[in-house]
Steps between C-alpha positions, in 0.01 A plus 500: 500500500173606660385136498787414733534797735123522553524175693418574865808309614749683279716800596770714341801449721870524574732721302224628276306652791822633654601671175150635446513667843842648422367625166185655647564573870255792508216266403546279808265535798520313830170352618612301804816348648541241224262621226563771240334625185686594183329689218637407160414478133436178315782256577510383140564857381815479288613843624554364854881490541497158669547208264485207746165428662488254790174330595420261784204266495362220713423312179736208445759529218315260268177702527694820434661342194160399363364853544801654327487255211127560461512880492852556362570204269797663327682646800782242523422403856775332705443324832776485759407327826209702648525784247352545154678764290389662177521821296195707415453853366867585544520385862635194675251325730593254773208330674603302808280273708501578872705252696709418805870421460668258742814286533705777339866405452647825373420423140177301473182462701206269522164668453141451603222696333284711730198722442623746764665816370611580853690172529636548148648835605745334743690326220589836343831665572457868586205671664440734204472198269215347700223734381171370357277734302147440376384630165324791676830622651456365854840383626557251781834559670564222753854602602503883499683497167351828380617687811848350456500603134391853587771528766767366267547176693569153367401219736466126477178334609614323815858438609748607231748216560226238483353642181841520332586141590169391351597645163847643439382689191351744750850636557516612139142625516583711806788674323297539179220676688747700709664637187176555311315676782803671651445355848710282732449294814832462681369227731405290197842562345672390821286185498595434136870545580476257791321237292745536211801457732361217714287289268605134482318447170535656155304824463339520157343836424354444154 
């Protein structure tokens, strides 16, 4: 795994960083408005109670696949669109190439690969899922997701109605996170109700 995450353009990201912060909140230190530092043990430590590890990289999916196959030839790698998935040392790894999504129709989207982690962050759903952490624990938080997480807030990146219409599975994801984290956003729920009642197209949430 070191051969992959040591790449200068590779970050731990998304739900993994969010859950790591929730697991070790006392180890988090704010450095500036959008930069934090999190002290943690070796990510590959099997005692870490987080089984899914999300990684973002500016490497294209084919290059990622070659690296995985070279260093982990028996890991049963699976590629799905921009993401390479595999199991290693009791954990599930998902390595996704940074990209921009466009022409979203509620179910599918066209994509364009981008080397910018900042631009990649705007395709993510909630602010606390758009966190990018280097191997040394430095976290880049482009949308104040950590503050929202600490305050018990769940917020979309951008306009909630727009983001939901881009991908209707975000309705289910909102309620999943709301139940799991014990937090609600009544404005988002009102927006969901309005969309569900007034949509002129089928809403598929799986």
